N, C-alpha and C positions, 0 to 999 in steps of 0.2 A: 504493500500500500504506500502511495506517495506521501511524503511528509513535507512537501513544498508548501509554504505559506504564501497565499496570494492576498495582498491588501485589497480591501473592498471600499468602494465609494461610500458605503454606509458609515465608514469611520468618520466622514465629514459631519454626520448627524449626532455623533457622540458629544454630550455636553462638555467633556473634558478636552475635546479636540482643540477648540479655540484658545483655551487656557494654555495648553501646551504650545500651540502655534505662536502665541505672543511671547513665549519664553525662548523660542527657537530663533537664534540670531540670523541664520541664513534665510529663513522664511521671512522674517520681518524686513531685513535689508532688501532682499529680492522683491518683496511685495511693494516696498516704498519706491524703489527704482522703476519697477514696472508701472506702478500707478502714475509716476511722473511722466513716463512715456505716453500713457493713455491720455493724461490731462493735457499734455502739449499738443497732441493730435486733435483733441476735442476743442481746445482753445483756438487753434488755427482755423477751425470751421467758422468761428464768429468774429475773431479779432486777431490782427497781427500789427506790430508797431508800424510797419510800412507795407506797401504792396510788394510781394515777392516777385512780381513780374515787371515792375517798373524800373527801368534803367536810368541812371543819372551819371553820365560820364564825368561831369564836373566834380562829383563826390566820390570817385572811385578810390579804393584802398585807404579809406579813412580809418584811423585807429578807433578803438572803443571810446565812446563819449556819451553825454547825456542824450543827444539826439539819436545816435546809433549805438545801442548798448554793447554790441559785439563788433562794431565797425562795419565796413562795407567791402564788397568784393571787387573784382576787376571791372565789373560793369556798373558799379555804383549801387548795387542792390544791398538792402539791409540784411546782414548775416543772421541776425536773430530771427527775422521773419522767414528766411530760407530754412533755418533749422526747424522751426515750428511746423511749416508746411511739409518739409521733408519727412517728418515723423509720420504724417498721414500715409505717404507712399510706402514706408517700411511696414506699417501696420496692415495696410491693404494687401500687400504682397504676402506678408506672413499669414494673415487670416485665410486668404483664398488658397494659397499654396499648401499650407498645413491642412486645410479642410479637404483638399483633393486627396492628399496622402492618407488622411484619417479615414475618410469614407471608403475609398477604394481599397486601401491596404487592410483596413479592419475587416471589410467584407471578405476579402480573399483569405485572410488568416483564419477567420471563423469557418469559412467553407472548407479549408484544408484540414482543420482540426475535427470538424464534424464528419467529413466523408472519408478521410484517411486514404490509404491505398494509392492508386495511380493519380487520383485527383490531388492529393497532398503533394506527391512527388512532382507533378507537373507545375503546380503553383510555386513551389519552392525553387525549382530550377528556373522558372521565369523570373522570379525576384532576384536570383543570383545573376542572371543575365542583365537585368536592369541596373544592378549595382556597378556594372562596367561603364555606365554612362553618367558621370557626375553632372550636377546642375549646370556648371559653366560650359562643359563640352556639349551638353544637350542644347543649351541656349545658342551656342555658336552654330550648331547644325541647323537649328530652326531659323536663326537669323539669315543664314545663307539661302534658305528656301523662301521664308515669308517676310524677311526684313526685321530690323530691330524694333523693339517696343516692349512696353511693360506687360502686355498680354502674353507674349511669347516667353518672357522671363518667368511669369507666374506659372505657366504650363510646364516649363522645364523644371522649376523647383518643385512643383507639385508631383511630377512624375518621379523625381529623385526621392521624394518622401515615401512613396508607395511601398517599396521593398522593406523599409525599416518598420513601418507599421504592420505590414503583413507578417514579418518574421516574429516580432514581439507578440502580436496577437495570437499567432499560432502556438508559440511556446507557452504563453500564459493559459490559453484555452485548453491545451492538452493536459495541463496540470488539473484543471477543473473537471475535465471529462473523466478523470480517474477517481473522483471523489464518490463516497457512498451515496450521498443524496442524489447525485446524477444517476447512479445505478438504480436507485429506488424510483426515480422519475421514469426511467426507461421501463422498469418492471410494471409501472402503472399504465403503460401504453402511450406515453408521450413520445412524439416524434422528434427528430433531430432539430428541426427548426424551432419548435416550442421550447426545447431544452436550451438551445442556444440563446434565445431571447429572454427566457425567464431565469436561467441559472448562470449560464456562462458569461454573457455580456455584462450583466450587473457586477459580477465578481471580478472582472478584469478591468473595469472602467477606471479604477484608481491608477492602474499601471498606464493606461492610455492618457490620463490627465497629466501625469508626470512627463510622459513622452511628448505631449503637445507643447509644453513649455520649452523643452529642450530643442525640439524641431523648429519652434518659432524663432528661437535665437539663431539657429543655423540659417533659417530663411532670411532673416535680416542681414546676416553676413553675406549670403549669396546674392541678395538684391543689391547690396552696396558694391560687391565685386563686379557684378554684371553692369551696373550703372557706371562704374569707374572705367570699364572697358568700352562703354558706349553701346552696350547691348540691352540695357534695362530701360529705366525711366528716361524718356526723351524730352529735350527742351520744348517749351519753356517750363515744364513741370519740375519743381525743385526736388532734388534727391541728395541724400547725404553722400552716396558714392560718387555722384558727378561733381559735387562740391569739392571732394578730395581730388578728383581728376583735374578740375580747373585750377586748384590751388598749387599743384605740383610745379607749375612754371613760375610761381611767385614765392617760393620757399625762403629766399633771401630778402626780398622786398617786404613781404608780409607773411611771416610764418604762422600767425594766428589763424589764417584762412584754412590751414590744414588741421590745426589743433582742435578747433571747435567741432567740426563734423566728426573728426576722429574720436573725440571724447564722447560725443553723442552716441556713436555706434558702440563704443566700448561699454558705456554705462547701460545701454539697452540690453546688450548681450549678457553682460555681467548680472544684471537684475533678473533676467529670465532664467539664467543658469542657476543662480542662487535660489530662486523661487522653486525651480524644479528639484534641486537637492533637498530643500526644506520639505516639500510635499512628499518626496520619496521617504524621508525619515519619519514624517508624521503619519503617513498612511500605511507604513509597514508595521503590522501588529507586534512583531518581535522587538523592533526598536521602540515602539510606543510603550511596551511593558517595561522596557529597561529604563525609561525616563521617569 
């Protein structure tokens, strides 16, 4: 009999969960940084200090001041406004790309665990093949066929996420399928689909929640890399990656142009990774009992 312990999303409903969460440094710090990212994107929908699309060549490369809090770029655009609007692009790409990987990958992983045999083998070999094409390589191939753009970047990152979710889902689901209550459900006449929806998926949801935060951070990095290469978000839409690309020619004249978007990417990725580590610790019953 398997002794693997699978954290359950029901742990989120335990009264002591939030008390333990507030004492968990990684979770609190990651949650604060992630919340700042979301607030920046939400704020940019209703207000920015200046228009991120308006160029003022007479004010280019201005240092931080009361008028321009983080200075201006090579086109005279306000850097603070560009960072706020750039957060929207990162979140948009992350949500859709991770959503693609979550929906498709989880479905494939659940199918592999439920059917086993040649179905499981075929799905796992397909995911192995997909891992040979990282997001950047996939985006380059799609750009050559369809042209550069944020849509192609989202699709490429989404496809890259599918194998990860499929493999994690299949491994976690296999552990649940070996449990006694699943055997009892089968003995009562429940089919594979009903068992998957009622018993397997709820009991692996915590594992998926943790993976979502990790893959979200990777999606932000991938979007920044693709935009840096000119394959992601296209002008005039602001993007942290393209801000870094534009700043590389001004490293000696205005090094802060690269510092601010670089820090934004680093803080966003750090926050999501810390949040994921915290959730992993809090949702694992073995670690929860040790605290």
